[in-house]
C-alpha positions in Angstrom: 4.2 146.2 128.9 3.2 145.5 131.7 3.1 141.5 132.8 0.2 140.3 134.9 1.1 138.5 138.0 -0.3 135.0 137.9 -2.4 135.9 141.2 -4.2 138.7 139.0 -4.2 136.7 135.7 -6.0 134.1 138.2 -8.6 136.1 139.7 -8.9 137.9 136.4 -9.8 134.1 134.7 -12.3 133.8 137.3 -14.6 136.8 137.2 -14.3 136.2 133.9 -15.7 132.8 134.3 -18.6 133.5 136.4 -19.7 136.8 134.6 -21.2 135.0 131.7 -23.7 135.7 129.3 -25.8 133.0 130.0 -26.6 131.4 133.3 -25.6 128.2 132.6 -22.4 129.4 131.2 -21.7 131.1 134.6 -22.5 128.1 136.9 -20.5 125.4 134.5 -17.3 127.7 134.1 -16.8 129.1 137.4 -17.2 125.3 139.0 -14.5 124.7 136.7 -12.3 127.8 137.1 -12.4 127.3 140.9 -11.7 123.6 140.7 -8.7 123.9 138.5 -7.4 126.9 137.4 -4.5 126.6 139.7 -3.2 123.5 139.0 -3.1 124.3 135.1 -0.4 124.7 133.1 0.8 127.5 130.9 -0.3 126.2 127.8 -3.7 125.4 129.4 -4.1 128.8 131.1 -3.7 130.3 127.7 -6.0 128.5 125.9 -8.5 128.8 128.1 -8.2 132.8 128.2 -8.8 132.2 124.5 -12.2 130.1 125.1 -13.5 132.9 127.8 -13.5 134.7 124.2 -15.8 132.8 122.6 -20.0 132.6 122.3 -21.6 131.3 125.3 -24.0 130.2 123.2 -21.3 127.9 121.4 -19.5 126.6 124.1 -22.8 125.7 125.8 -23.4 123.7 122.4 -19.7 122.4 122.8 -20.3 121.3 127.2 -23.6 119.7 125.7 -22.0 117.8 122.6 -24.3 119.2 120.6 -21.8 120.4 118.1 -18.0 119.7 118.1 -15.7 122.4 119.3 -12.9 123.7 117.8 -9.8 122.0 117.5 -7.7 124.2 119.7 -10.6 123.6 122.1 -11.4 120.3 122.0 -9.2 118.6 124.6 -10.2 121.9 127.2 -13.9 120.7 126.4 -13.3 117.2 127.0 -11.8 118.3 131.1 -14.7 120.8 131.5 -17.8 119.0 130.0 -16.5 115.9 132.1 -15.9 118.0 135.5 -19.7 119.6 134.7 -20.7 115.7 135.1 -19.0 115.3 137.9 -16.4 112.9 136.6 
């Protein structure tokens, strides 16, 4: 099993954040990743990594508050939504 170095993990997560399926999610997630990933704890990084596996249309609806995210993403989506709104 290969262990991913922390700096490689952050780089991978940032790349996945800005190479999404829709431009709106590129903008929202890449800005969040740039500002927040380096200070997130391990559990939050794991949750963010799982979030990046979700469908962009679903994440977009969660960011806009059109739908409630699954419980596993609720706290993270609050942070992402607040960041997108400049809070």
